[in-house]
N, C-alpha and C positions, 0 to 999 in steps of 0.2 A: 433612544425611547427613554422618556423620564417616566418615573413610579409613583411621582407626586403630583402635588397641584399647588401652585402659587395665586393664592386670592390675596395678596397684599395689596393690590389695586383698588380693593374694595374697603379699605381701611376708614373708618370715619372718624372725625375729630368733632367736637362741641359745635363748631361753626359749619360742619358740612352735614352731621347727621340728618338734619331737618330735611334737607334736599332729596333724602332718599326716599322718604315716605314710609308709611306702616300699612303692611297687610294682617289683617286680622283673620285667621282661619279659624271656623267653627264648624267642626263636624256634627251632623244631626241625624238622629234616629229617633222617630217618633216623639219629636219635641214640640208638636203643633199647639199645645196649650200654652207654652211660655214664649213662644219664639218672638210675638209681636212685643211684648215687655222687654225682652232682652234686646231687640233692635232699637227700641226707645233709649235705652240706656247706652249702648253703643253709639248712637247719635250724639248725646251729652257728652260722651267721652271724647269723640271726635272734635266736637266744638272746643272742649277744653286743652285737648292738645295743639289743636290750631292757634289758640290764642296764646298759649304758653311757649310752643316751640316753633310755630309756623309749619306744624308737621301735617302733611297730607295724608289722609287716611282711607282705606276700603276695607271691606269686609267682603270674605269670601265664605259663603255657607255651602257645604258640602252635604247634600242628602244622600245618606248611605241606605237607599232602598228603604224608605219609611213606609209603614203600611198605613198610616193616618194621613191628615191633611198637611203634613209639615211642607211637602214640595208646593202645594197651592198657595199656602200663606207667605212661603219665601218668595215665590214669583212677584207677590203683591207688595212686598216691602218697598218703601219709597227710598231712594237715594239722597237722602236729607242729609248734607254736610259731609257725606262720605259716599264713595263709588260702592255698588253692590255686585257682586257677582254671585249666582246661583249654579251650582255645578251639582247635577243630578246623575249619580252612578246607576248602571243597568240593573244593580241589584245590591245586596246587602254583601260587602265584601270584608266589613271588619272595619275597627277604628283607625288600625295602622295604616291600611290602603285608604281611608278617607282623610288620614292627616296628610299623606303622600300626595293624593289629588289636590288638595287645598295648596299645598307647597309648590307642586308643578304650575297651578293656574295664578298663584300670587305675582301680581304685576310691579309692586314696589319692592324696595330694598331690603328692609327689616321685616321679620316675620314674628306675628304671636299667635301662638295656639293657646285656644280656651275651649272649654266644653259648652254645649248649648242648654245644659239643664239649670244654668243659674248659680250654680254652686262656686263658680269661680267669678269672684265680685268685679265687675268692670272697674269701680274704684280704685283697686289695686293695681290696675296698668300704667296708671299715671307714675306711680312708684319704680314700677320696672322700666318704664321709658326713662326715667330720670336716671337710674344706673346706668343706662346705655348711653345717652345723651352727654349727660353731666360728668359721669364718672368713667366712661370710656370701657365698660364691660360689653362682652361679646354675646354671652349668655347669661341671661338671668333668669333661673329657674325657681320656682315656688315648691314649697315642702310644708307637709302639716306640721302645725306647731306641736300638737300631740294626739295621741290616741285615746284619751280618757273614756271616751265614750263607746269605744270598742270593746268587745269581749277579749278575755285573757287569752284564749285559744287563737284568736284572730290576731292579736297583736305578736305572739309568739311565732306565727306562722309567716307573718310579715317580715319579723326579724330573721328567721332562719331563712327566708327566700333570698332577702340581701346580703346574709353570711354567706350562702352558698354561690350566689352569682359573683361576689367579689372575692372568692376564695382563689388566691393566685393571679388575680387580674392586675395588669398594670395600671389600669385607668380604672378606678373603681366609681361604681355608682352610688350616688348619695342616698341614704336610708330615707323613705318616705318622700322623695322627689316625685313630681308629678308631670304630666304632659303641658301643664300651664307654664308656659315659658317664653321668653323673648329671645330671638336670635338676631344679631346685627347681621347687615348685608353680607359681610364675607363668611360668618358662621353659617348663614343660610345657603349660600354658595356651596360651600363646604358639605353641608348635609345633602345637597342635591347631587352630588357625584359619586356618593355611596351607591354601588351597583347592585347590593344584594335584594332579593325580593322577599325574603323572610326578615323583616325589620322590626326592630322594637326600639322607638323614637327614644325613652328614657335613656338607654345605654348609647346608642349612637350621636345623640346630641350632647352626651359627657364625653365619649371617645373623641370626638374631633378637637377637643381641646380649646384654646384661646382663653382669654380672662373670663373667669365665672364666677357669680356670687349668688347665694342662696339667700331666698326671701321666705320666712316663714309666716303663715296666715292660717286663718280658720275658716274652712269651708262653710259657706252659706247652707242652710237645710234646704233641701229640694222644694221648690215652689210648687211643684206638680208632680204628679205619677210616682213611680216607685223606680228603682234601679234595675237594669237589665242583666247586672251583672251577679248572678246567683253564684253559690259557694263552689258549684261544679264548674262554673264558667271561669270562675276566678283561678280554680286550680289548672284548667286548660291554657288560660293565659300566662299563667306563671312558668308551665312547662314549656310553652311558645316562647317566652322570652329567654328561660334558660338555654334552651337548645339553639336559638339564633343567635346569642351574644356570648355564650360562654362555654368552656370546656369542661367545667367542674362536675358535672355529673359523671363524665368520663374518668375523671381523676378519682372521685369517690368511688366508681365502681372497681377502678384497679387498686386503691386503697384497701377496699373491702376484700377483695380476692387475696392480695396480701396477707392480711390480719387472718382470713380464714386458712391460708395454707401454713401461717405460722402456728395458729391454735392445733391443726391438725396433727403437726410435727411434733409439737409438745405434747399433745394427748398421746401419739405413739410412743415418745420416750417414757410415759409415765406406765404405760402397758408393759413394755420392755423391762422397765425397772420393776415392777411388781411381779414379772414372771422370774426376773433373775434373782429376786433376793427371797420371794415365798414358794416359788415353783408353782404357783396357781395360775391359771388362765383366767382371765375375766370373759364371763359370759357375754357373747359378741351380738346377739340379736338385736336388743335395744339400743345400743350403742352404734350399731351398723345402720341401723333403719333412720335414727335422728341425724347421723352424718349425712346419709345419702340425701335425705329430705332436705337438709340445710343446704347442702352444695348444691342441689337441684333447684331450689328456689333462688338462691343466689344467681346461678347461671341464667336463669329466666329473666331476672330483673336486669342482668347485665345485657342479655341479648336484646330487651326491649329499650334499653338506653341507646345503645349502638344502632337500633333499628329506627328511633327517633331522628339521629344524625344522619343515618343514610336517606331517610325520607326528606330532609332538608337539602341534601345533596342532590336527589333526583328533582326535586323542585326548581332547585338553581340551574340545573342541567337543562330542564323542560323551558326554562325561559318564558314562561308565560306571562302576559301584562300582569300586573299588581291589579290594575282596575279599568272597566270600560266606562266612559261618559255617555249616557244616552242624551243629555240635554244640556246646554250651557247658555245661560242668559247673562248679559251684563248691561247694568244701568249706571250711568255717569251722573254725578252730582250736577253737572252743567246742563243735562237734560238729554244727551244723547243715549240712544238703548240700542244694543245688539242682541240679536239671539242665533243660535245655532243648535243644530243637532248633529253630534259626532258619532261617527261609527267606526272610528279607528281607535285602535289600542293605545293607550296612554302608559308609558312604562316608568 
């Protein structure tokens, strides 16, 4: 039994890459106001890629349980210059599940992930594709060029998150890297084979290896609406990413426990020294209470960290599907249309 996977047969060269095609995966959640404009921009992009590289394109819109008219608008989008798939999930499963649904339904070789809010410029896609076809990179990921428009506290929080998740990691996640990235056919095939259900795409896309290159860009301002990622939700996603991809919190808890034990030992030595040299005993109530509260608080934190990992283990053991597809429509640029309602679980 082999514990690895050989994806070398999917290796592409400049002459063969165009034949594989490109699937553009766009997760959607309440993006009705700007979806039609985004689709028009993707049509222009598809025409450009077809003219320059003879690259066939499709777009896979994944509606992640939107509460507005996103699904209805997506159904009506025309397959002009590129095929259109609309995958509607049975409820809101979260962005990671929506990305996985798009990856599972993509029909062509290379995969491009981008958001549906218009902040990921389609004009930049041509540069990402050039790095894949012309330069031979398997993973072309984008990152924010700077965070000057964000508060000092948020910048420090982001820096601390990446410092913690990369602590002791063999394959480090580049700071400020996002989900806006292109995967070659063999990189996409490798990502599909990762079996875990608690997924962190930024980390997994980096973990698979291959030739990778970073492209800095400036996100465009939101064309409509406001972000759904509140500070509380961002903290939750950070915890999800940390516990799904890294054991750094456990190492931090262990290190903290060692530091507390050393501090308690040194404190005990100082008490013994004072009794030995002066014959006076230190009044114990305040120091005893502070010590008990400190140790008790640290223990609760450690139990909480371990509990997060136990919850992840339980989730993996239950092996529930990552998402359910309620509706799947596909329209080809050649005029063919298919529609289906899927009741089975997709993993």
